[in-house]
C-alpha positions as CSV (number, residue, x, y, z in Angstrom):
1,M,-52.1,-51.2,-24.5
2,P,-52.4,-49.6,-21.0
3,R,-51.0,-46.1,-20.6
4,I,-50.0,-45.1,-17.0
5,A,-49.0,-41.7,-15.6
6,V,-46.5,-41.6,-12.7
7,V,-46.5,-38.2,-11.1
8,G,-43.0,-37.6,-9.7
9,S,-39.6,-38.5,-11.1
10,G,-37.8,-39.1,-7.8
11,P,-36.8,-42.7,-6.7
12,S,-40.3,-43.7,-5.8
13,G,-41.7,-42.6,-9.2
14,V,-38.9,-44.1,-11.2
15,Y,-39.0,-47.4,-9.3
16,T,-42.7,-47.5,-10.0
17,A,-42.1,-47.0,-13.7
18,Q,-39.5,-49.7,-13.6
19,A,-41.8,-52.2,-11.9
20,L,-44.5,-51.4,-14.5
21,V,-42.4,-51.9,-17.6
22,Q,-40.5,-54.9,-16.3
23,Q,-43.4,-57.0,-15.1
24,P,-44.6,-59.8,-17.5
25,L,-48.3,-60.0,-16.6
26,V,-49.5,-57.1,-18.6
27,P,-47.2,-56.7,-21.6
28,G,-46.7,-53.4,-23.5
29,I,-47.5,-50.9,-20.7
30,L,-46.5,-47.4,-21.6
31,V,-45.5,-45.1,-18.8
32,D,-45.3,-41.3,-18.8
33,V,-43.3,-39.9,-15.8
34,L,-44.6,-36.4,-15.1
35,D,-42.7,-33.9,-13.0
36,R,-43.3,-30.2,-12.0
37,L,-39.6,-29.5,-12.5
38,P,-37.9,-29.6,-15.9
39,A,-35.2,-31.9,-14.4
40,P,-35.7,-35.5,-13.2
41,Y,-34.5,-37.5,-10.2
42,G,-36.3,-35.6,-7.4
43,L,-34.4,-35.6,-4.1
44,V,-31.5,-37.4,-5.6
45,R,-30.8,-34.2,-7.6
46,Y,-32.2,-31.7,-5.2
47,G,-31.8,-33.3,-1.7
48,V,-28.6,-35.3,-1.6
49,A,-25.6,-33.2,-0.4
50,P,-23.2,-32.3,-3.2
51,D,-20.3,-34.1,-1.5
52,H,-22.2,-37.4,-1.4
53,E,-21.2,-38.5,-4.9
54,K,-21.8,-42.2,-4.3
55,I,-25.5,-41.6,-3.5
56,K,-25.8,-39.0,-6.2
57,S,-24.5,-41.7,-8.7
58,L,-27.9,-43.3,-8.2
59,Q,-29.0,-41.0,-11.0
60,N,-27.3,-43.4,-13.4
61,T,-29.7,-46.1,-12.3
62,L,-32.7,-43.8,-12.5
63,R,-31.6,-42.6,-16.0
64,S,-31.6,-46.2,-17.4
65,V,-35.3,-46.5,-16.4
66,L,-36.2,-43.1,-17.9
67,E,-34.5,-44.0,-21.1
68,H,-36.5,-47.2,-21.5
69,E,-38.3,-47.4,-24.8
70,R,-41.7,-47.5,-23.1
71,V,-41.0,-44.8,-20.5
72,R,-41.4,-41.1,-21.4
73,F,-40.2,-38.2,-19.2
74,L,-42.4,-35.1,-19.2
75,G,-41.0,-32.4,-17.1
76,N,-42.4,-28.9,-16.5
77,V,-45.9,-30.4,-16.1
78,E,-47.7,-29.1,-13.0
79,T,-50.4,-31.1,-11.3
80,G,-52.8,-30.1,-8.6
81,T,-54.3,-26.6,-8.0
82,H,-52.4,-24.8,-10.7
83,G,-52.1,-27.7,-13.2
84,L,-53.6,-31.0,-14.1
85,T,-56.3,-32.2,-11.8
86,P,-56.7,-35.8,-10.8
87,E,-59.9,-35.9,-12.9
88,R,-58.1,-34.5,-15.9
89,L,-55.3,-37.0,-15.6
90,L,-57.7,-39.9,-15.5
91,G,-59.0,-38.6,-18.8
92,L,-55.5,-38.9,-20.3
93,Y,-54.3,-42.2,-18.7
94,H,-55.8,-45.5,-17.7
95,A,-54.2,-45.1,-14.3
96,V,-52.2,-42.5,-12.3
97,V,-49.7,-43.3,-9.6
98,Y,-48.9,-40.3,-7.4
99,C,-45.3,-40.3,-6.1
100,V,-45.1,-36.6,-5.0
101,G,-43.1,-37.1,-1.8
102,A,-43.3,-35.0,1.4
103,A,-42.3,-31.4,0.5
104,R,-43.2,-29.5,3.7
105,D,-40.8,-29.3,6.6
106,R,-42.1,-29.7,10.2
107,R,-42.0,-26.6,12.4
108,L,-40.9,-26.3,16.0
109,G,-44.0,-24.3,17.1
110,I,-42.0,-22.1,19.5
111,P,-41.7,-18.3,20.0
112,G,-39.2,-16.6,17.8
113,E,-39.3,-19.1,15.0
114,E,-40.1,-16.3,12.5
115,L,-37.1,-14.2,13.4
116,A,-34.6,-13.4,10.5
117,G,-31.9,-16.0,10.5
118,S,-34.3,-18.8,11.4
119,H,-34.8,-21.2,8.5
120,S,-35.8,-24.7,7.7
121,A,-33.1,-27.1,6.7
122,T,-35.2,-27.9,3.7
123,D,-34.7,-24.4,2.4
124,F,-31.0,-24.5,3.1
125,V,-30.6,-27.8,1.2
126,S,-32.6,-26.4,-1.7
127,W,-30.3,-23.5,-1.8
128,Y,-27.0,-25.4,-2.0
129,S,-28.7,-28.0,-4.3
130,A,-29.8,-25.3,-6.8
131,H,-33.5,-26.0,-6.6
132,P,-35.2,-23.5,-8.9
133,D,-37.7,-22.6,-6.1
134,A,-35.0,-21.7,-3.7
135,A,-34.7,-18.0,-2.7
136,P,-32.1,-16.5,-5.1
137,A,-30.7,-14.3,-2.3
138,G,-29.5,-17.4,-0.6
139,F,-28.4,-17.5,3.0
140,G,-26.4,-15.1,5.1
141,L,-23.5,-16.9,6.7
142,G,-22.1,-13.9,8.6
143,A,-22.7,-15.4,12.0
144,R,-19.9,-17.2,13.8
145,S,-22.3,-19.6,15.6
146,A,-25.0,-21.7,14.0
147,V,-27.5,-24.1,15.6
148,V,-29.0,-27.1,13.7
149,I,-32.0,-28.4,15.6
150,G,-32.4,-32.1,14.9
151,V,-30.3,-35.3,14.9
152,G,-31.3,-37.0,11.7
153,N,-29.3,-37.4,8.4
154,V,-30.6,-34.0,7.1
155,A,-29.2,-32.3,10.2
156,V,-25.9,-34.1,9.7
157,D,-25.8,-33.0,6.1
158,V,-26.4,-29.3,6.8
159,A,-24.0,-29.4,9.8
160,R,-21.3,-30.9,7.5
161,V,-21.9,-28.4,4.8
162,L,-21.6,-25.5,7.2
163,A,-18.4,-26.9,8.8
164,R,-16.7,-28.1,5.6
165,G,-14.2,-25.9,3.7
166,A,-15.6,-24.4,0.5
167,E,-12.7,-25.8,-1.5
168,D,-14.1,-29.3,-0.8
169,F,-17.2,-28.3,-2.8
170,R,-15.5,-26.8,-5.8
171,P,-15.3,-30.2,-7.6
172,T,-19.0,-30.8,-7.0
173,D,-22.1,-29.4,-8.9
174,V,-23.0,-26.9,-6.1
175,P,-24.2,-23.7,-7.8
176,H,-21.5,-21.0,-8.0
177,P,-23.3,-18.3,-5.8
178,A,-23.7,-20.9,-3.0
179,L,-20.0,-21.9,-3.4
180,G,-19.0,-18.2,-3.0
181,A,-21.2,-17.8,0.0
182,L,-19.7,-20.9,1.7
183,A,-16.2,-19.6,0.9
184,G,-17.0,-16.3,2.7
185,S,-18.8,-18.0,5.6
186,A,-17.9,-16.7,9.1
187,V,-19.5,-19.8,10.8
188,R,-16.9,-21.5,13.0
189,D,-19.1,-23.2,15.6
190,V,-22.0,-25.5,14.5
191,H,-24.2,-26.9,17.3
192,M,-26.3,-29.9,16.3
193,V,-28.9,-30.4,19.1
194,G,-31.3,-33.2,19.8
195,R,-33.9,-33.6,22.6
196,R,-33.0,-37.2,23.2
197,G,-29.7,-39.1,23.4
198,P,-27.4,-40.5,20.6
199,S,-28.8,-44.0,21.0
200,Q,-32.1,-42.8,19.7
201,A,-30.9,-40.2,17.2
202,K,-32.2,-40.7,13.7
203,F,-28.9,-40.3,11.9
204,T,-27.2,-43.4,10.5
205,T,-23.8,-44.4,11.9
206,K,-22.2,-44.0,8.5
207,E,-23.4,-40.4,8.2
208,L,-22.4,-39.7,11.7
209,R,-18.8,-40.9,11.2
210,E,-18.4,-38.5,8.2
211,L,-18.4,-35.6,10.7
212,G,-15.3,-36.9,12.3
213,A,-13.5,-37.2,8.9
214,L,-13.7,-33.5,8.0
215,P,-10.1,-32.1,7.7
216,S,-11.0,-28.6,8.7
217,A,-13.4,-29.3,11.6
218,E,-13.4,-31.3,14.9
219,V,-16.4,-32.8,16.7
220,R,-16.9,-31.8,20.3
221,V,-19.2,-33.7,22.7
222,E,-20.3,-32.8,26.2
223,P,-19.6,-35.9,28.4
224,A,-22.4,-34.9,30.7
225,D,-24.9,-35.1,27.8
226,L,-23.6,-38.6,26.9
227,A,-23.8,-39.8,30.4
228,L,-27.6,-39.2,30.4
229,D,-28.2,-41.7,27.7
230,P,-29.5,-45.1,29.0
231,A,-27.3,-46.9,26.5
232,Y,-24.1,-45.3,27.8
233,A,-22.0,-47.4,30.0
234,P,-19.3,-45.6,32.1
235,V,-17.8,-49.0,33.1
236,P,-17.5,-52.1,31.0
237,A,-20.4,-54.5,31.2
238,T,-18.3,-57.5,30.3
239,G,-14.5,-58.0,30.0
240,T,-11.9,-55.3,30.0
241,P,-11.9,-52.6,27.3
242,R,-8.9,-51.5,25.4
243,P,-7.1,-48.4,26.8
244,G,-9.0,-45.2,26.2
245,R,-12.2,-47.0,25.2
246,T,-15.3,-48.1,27.2
247,A,-17.0,-51.3,26.3
248,V,-20.5,-51.2,24.9
249,P,-22.9,-53.1,27.1
250,S,-24.6,-56.1,25.8
251,A,-28.4,-56.0,25.0
252,S,-29.2,-58.0,28.2
253,S,-27.6,-55.4,30.3
254,A,-29.1,-52.4,28.7
255,P,-31.2,-50.1,30.9
256,A,-34.9,-50.3,30.2
257,A,-35.5,-46.6,29.7
258,Y,-35.4,-47.0,25.9
259,P,-36.9,-49.9,24.0
260,L,-34.0,-52.1,22.8
261,A,-35.2,-52.0,19.2
262,A,-34.8,-48.2,19.2
263,V,-31.3,-48.2,20.6
264,N,-28.4,-47.6,18.2
265,R,-25.3,-48.6,20.2
266,R,-23.0,-47.9,17.3
267,N,-23.9,-44.3,17.4
268,V,-23.2,-44.2,21.2
269,E,-19.8,-45.8,20.6
270,V,-18.9,-43.2,17.9
271,V,-20.0,-40.3,20.0
272,R,-18.3,-41.6,23.1
273,G,-15.0,-41.7,21.2
274,W,-15.4,-38.0,20.3
275,A,-16.2,-37.1,24.0
276,S,-12.9,-38.5,25.1
277,M,-10.8,-36.7,22.5
278,P,-8.7,-33.6,23.4
279,D,-9.2,-30.3,21.7
280,Q,-7.4,-30.4,18.3
281,G,-7.4,-26.7,17.6
282,R,-9.0,-26.9,14.2
283,E,-10.6,-24.0,12.4
284,R,-14.2,-25.1,12.9
285,R,-16.0,-27.1,15.5
286,I,-19.2,-29.2,15.4
287,H,-20.7,-29.5,18.8
288,L,-23.0,-32.5,19.3
289,R,-25.5,-31.7,22.1
290,F,-28.1,-34.1,23.4
291,F,-31.1,-34.0,25.9
292,L,-31.9,-30.4,25.0
293,R,-35.4,-29.3,23.8
294,P,-35.8,-25.9,22.1
295,V,-38.3,-23.7,23.8
296,E,-37.6,-20.3,22.3
297,L,-35.6,-18.4,19.7
298,L,-34.2,-15.2,21.2
299,G,-33.5,-12.2,19.1
300,A,-32.6,-8.5,18.9
301,D,-33.7,-6.0,16.2
302,G,-35.8,-8.8,14.5
303,R,-32.9,-11.2,14.1
304,V,-32.1,-14.4,16.0
305,T,-29.3,-14.2,18.4
306,A,-29.6,-17.4,20.5
307,V,-31.7,-20.5,21.2
308,R,-33.1,-21.3,24.6
309,F,-33.2,-25.0,25.5
310,E,-34.7,-26.9,28.3
311,R,-32.6,-29.8,29.6
312,T,-34.5,-33.1,29.2
313,A,-34.0,-36.5,30.8
314,P,-35.2,-40.0,29.9
315,D,-38.8,-40.6,31.2
316,G,-38.4,-44.4,31.5
317,A,-40.9,-45.1,28.7
318,G,-38.8,-44.4,25.6
319,G,-39.3,-40.6,25.6
320,V,-38.0,-37.6,27.6
321,R,-39.4,-35.2,30.1
322,G,-38.5,-31.6,30.9
323,T,-36.3,-30.9,33.9
324,G,-37.0,-27.2,34.4
325,T,-33.3,-26.4,33.8
326,Y,-32.5,-24.2,30.9
327,E,-29.5,-23.0,28.9
328,E,-28.9,-20.8,25.9
329,I,-26.7,-21.3,22.9
330,E,-25.6,-18.3,20.8
331,A,-26.7,-18.5,17.2
332,G,-27.0,-16.0,14.3
333,L,-28.3,-18.8,12.1
334,V,-30.8,-21.5,13.1
335,L,-31.8,-24.4,10.9
336,R,-34.6,-26.7,11.9
337,A,-34.2,-30.3,10.7
338,V,-37.0,-32.0,12.5
339,G,-38.6,-34.0,9.7
340,Y,-40.8,-33.6,6.6
341,R,-44.5,-33.8,6.1
342,G,-46.7,-34.5,3.0
343,V,-48.6,-31.7,1.3
344,P,-52.2,-32.1,0.1
345,L,-52.6,-32.4,-3.6
346,A,-55.8,-30.7,-4.8
347,G,-58.4,-33.2,-5.8
348,L,-56.9,-36.1,-3.8
349,P,-58.0,-37.2,-0.3
350,F,-55.5,-36.4,2.4
351,D,-55.1,-37.5,6.0
352,E,-53.9,-34.4,8.0
353,T,-52.9,-36.5,10.9
354,T,-50.4,-38.7,9.0
355,G,-49.6,-36.3,6.2
356,T,-50.4,-39.1,3.6
357,V,-53.1,-40.0,1.1
358,P,-55.4,-42.7,2.5
359,H,-54.8,-46.0,0.6
360,L,-55.1,-49.7,0.7
361,A,-51.9,-51.4,-0.6
362,G,-51.4,-48.4,-2.8
363,R,-55.0,-47.9,-4.0
364,V,-56.2,-44.4,-3.2
365,L,-59.2,-44.6,-0.9
366,R,-62.0,-42.0,-1.3
367,H,-64.5,-42.2,1.6
368,G,-63.0,-45.6,2.5
369,V,-63.5,-47.1,-1.0
370,A,-60.7,-47.7,-3.6
371,S,-60.9,-45.1,-6.3
372,P,-60.5,-46.8,-9.7
373,G,-57.3,-45.8,-11.5
374,E,-55.7,-43.8,-8.6
375,Y,-52.7,-45.0,-6.7
376,V,-49.9,-43.8,-4.5
377,A,-46.3,-44.8,-3.8
378,G,-43.4,-43.3,-1.8
379,W,-43.6,-40.8,1.0
380,I,-47.1,-39.6,0.1
381,K,-48.2,-43.2,0.7
382,R,-46.3,-44.2,3.8
383,G,-44.9,-40.9,5.3
384,P,-41.3,-39.7,5.3
385,T,-39.7,-43.0,6.5
386,G,-37.0,-45.3,5.2
387,V,-34.1,-44.8,2.9
388,I,-34.0,-44.5,-0.9
389,G,-34.0,-48.3,-1.3
390,T,-37.2,-48.6,0.7
391,N,-39.0,-47.1,-2.3
392,R,-38.5,-50.2,-4.3
393,A,-40.6,-52.5,-2.2
394,C,-43.2,-49.7,-1.7
395,A,-43.5,-49.2,-5.5
396,K,-43.8,-52.9,-6.1
397,E,-46.7,-53.3,-3.7
398,T,-48.5,-50.5,-5.5
399,V,-47.8,-52.0,-8.9
400,V,-49.1,-55.4,-7.8
401,S,-52.4,-53.7,-6.9
402,L,-52.5,-51.8,-10.2
403,L,-51.8,-54.9,-12.2
404,A,-54.6,-56.7,-10.4
405,D,-56.9,-53.9,-11.5
406,A,-55.5,-53.7,-15.1
407,P,-58.3,-55.6,-16.9
408,A,-60.9,-53.1,-15.7
409,L,-58.6,-50.1,-16.2
410,S,-57.7,-51.0,-19.7
411,A,-61.3,-50.9,-20.7
412,R,-61.5,-47.2,-20.0
413,R,-61.4,-44.8,-23.0
414,I,-58.7,-42.2,-22.8
415,T,-57.1,-39.5,-25.0
416,E,-55.0,-41.1,-27.7
417,N,-51.9,-38.9,-27.2
418,P,-51.6,-37.2,-23.8
419,V,-48.7,-35.0,-24.9
420,D,-50.8,-33.4,-27.7
421,A,-53.6,-32.8,-25.1
422,L,-51.1,-31.3,-22.7
423,R,-49.8,-28.9,-25.3
424,A,-53.3,-28.0,-26.4
425,A,-54.1,-27.1,-22.8
426,G,-51.1,-24.7,-22.6
427,H,-48.5,-27.0,-21.0
428,R,-45.0,-27.0,-22.4
429,P,-43.5,-30.4,-21.4
430,V,-39.8,-30.8,-21.3
431,E,-39.1,-34.2,-22.8
432,W,-36.0,-36.3,-22.5
433,P,-34.0,-34.4,-25.2
434,G,-34.8,-31.2,-23.3
435,W,-33.3,-32.7,-20.1
436,L,-30.2,-33.8,-22.1
437,A,-29.9,-30.2,-23.3
438,I,-30.0,-29.0,-19.7
439,E,-27.2,-31.5,-18.8
440,D,-25.1,-30.1,-21.7
441,A,-25.7,-26.5,-20.6
442,E,-24.7,-27.3,-17.1
443,A,-21.5,-29.0,-18.3
444,A,-20.7,-25.9,-20.4
445,L,-21.4,-23.7,-17.4
446,G,-18.9,-25.7,-15.4
447,V,-16.3,-25.3,-18.0
448,S,-16.8,-21.6,-18.2
449,L,-16.3,-21.4,-14.4
450,G,-13.2,-23.7,-14.4
451,R,-15.2,-26.4,-12.6
452,R,-17.0,-29.6,-13.4
453,S,-20.7,-29.6,-14.3
454,V,-22.5,-26.9,-12.3
455,K,-26.2,-26.8,-11.8
456,I,-28.4,-24.1,-13.3
457,P,-30.3,-22.8,-10.2
458,D,-33.2,-20.9,-11.7
459,W,-36.4,-21.6,-13.8
460,E,-35.5,-19.2,-16.6
461,G,-32.1,-20.7,-17.1
462,L,-33.3,-24.3,-17.0
463,L,-36.2,-23.8,-19.4
464,A,-33.9,-21.8,-21.8
465,A,-31.4,-24.6,-21.7
466,A,-34.1,-27.2,-22.4
467,R,-35.1,-25.2,-25.5
468,G,-31.4,-25.0,-26.6
469,E,-31.3,-21.3,-26.0
470,D,-28.4,-19.3,-24.6
471,G,-30.6,-17.7,-21.9
472,P,-29.2,-16.1,-18.7
473,R,-27.8,-18.7,-16.3
474,R,-26.6,-18.0,-12.8
475,G,-23.9,-20.5,-12.0
C-alpha cells in the first residue's frame, strides 16, 4: 500500500492529498500531510484577510480532506535545512510531493528601502493574520499617511485593512493586539500606487469594488492618472452614455499600447466612476494612483517620511517608460506588495530565475532527469500565479505523473511507521486531535475577550494548546 508525503497543508497540498485518495487507479494510498506550522490550511488561515469570511470558509472544504480516513495531518514538522531532508523523507515514504508555496516577498531594490517604517505587505498580513513567525511587536500605525506600493489583490487587502474601522474587525478572528493597534491607528490617508494603469493592474474587479463599499472611507482617483491609460476613453466609442458615465470602448477600438488580452476594462470602469465622484468628507481616504514608479524612500532620523516616484507613460509595447518627472507622497508607513517569490528548500534543485523547482509535469528534475519519488505542486511548481482554485488542476497534473510512476515507487522499501521514526528523531508532530485542541483554545480565548474565536498568534501558545495545556496565550 503506497504511502505518500505531501509537504504543505495549504490549498495546493490539500488538493494534492484529495486527488491521491480519490483516484481509483491505485487503491488504498495513504497520505501524510506535513506542515512546519502546528495549524493547517496555509495561506487560507494566514494569508486571507480576516474580513473575507467567504474565502476563509474554504477551510471547511480543506478540513473534509484532512479528516479523510487515509489522510493524516502532521503539523510542527520542519523540512529542509533545520528538519527532514529530501533524502530522509524518501526513506520514510514511497513518494514526496512538495507544496511549500512562495514565502519570500519581492523587494523594490531602491534606496531607503531599509528605513524604519518600510515593510513588506507579507509581514503586515502575517501580523494581522496571527502567523506565529510575525514580529510580536507588530506595526506602528502612528503616521497619518501610508503608501502601499503595488496594485494586486494583496495591495488591495492591506489598503482595505488600513482604511477600515477597527470595529469591523471585532467579529473576526484577528488577534487582539492587532485589533487594538488598528483601533488606535492614526492612518487617515492610504495611497495605493502602481507603475502602470488600472487596465493592467493585477487586482480583480471584485476586490477593487470592495474598496468603494467601506463605510468609513472614500476612494479618490486623480483623473490625470486615469487619462494616461490606453484603455481609458474620454468620449464614448459607440452610442451615447448615461449621464455621468463614459462608455467603455469596444475591443476593436482599443489603443494598441497594451495587448488586448492584458486589458481589464471592468477595472477601468470602476476606477473611472470614482474619479468623477465629489469629495464625501469621510474619515479616511484611499487614494488610487497610477503611472508612478517608486525610485527612493526618503527619511529623517532613520525613519521613512515620504516616497519619491517617477511619472511613467505607456511605451507602446505593453510596458511603461520613465518620463523624468517626479513627485513625492508623504508616508510614515510604506508597505511593498509587488509579488512573491519561491524559497529554495535545502536538498532540492531550484531555479533562481523563476523561483521554482525544475520539473516536468510535476516530476522534480535533477540535472534535467526526473528524480524518482520527488514531485512538486502549487506555487513552488509554477510560480505565484493564479487563484486558489488554480491549485486543483495543478495538483491533478502532478498526481497523474505520480500514479504513472506508482508501480516502481511501490517497490521501494520504506520505514513502516513514519510517525514513530519522526518521534525517534526528536520531532513532535501535532496530529489532528492536537489541531482540534488549538481550535477549542482559540474559541475559549474569543469568549474570554467577548469576541468570537480569536487566533493564538505565538508558537508557545499554539503548541501548549495542542498539548491541551493552559499555556500563555496572547489574544
